[in-house]
Phi, psi and omega in degrees: 000134179264136177223160175264142178227153173250125177250122179245128178282126180281350181272311184245347179088001179298143183238136180233140175245120185226166169268143179229159175257130181250113178233122178053040177082359181254136179264132177236114183254333187085359181288129185247319190204143176280168179291345178267013180073011175284131179234012182220335186260089181230152171246122183246124179235137176278134180267122178291139181250000000 
């Protein structure tokens, strides 16, 4: 199932809106790294459609 998610970087505050795949309650976006080189501190929220 495809859903939209908002990924917010907790280091610089940059925000990304992406599509994610939701399988068994887990979101998979393929998102690896923010433009500030942060690769671990993210807040991921599902956008209701």
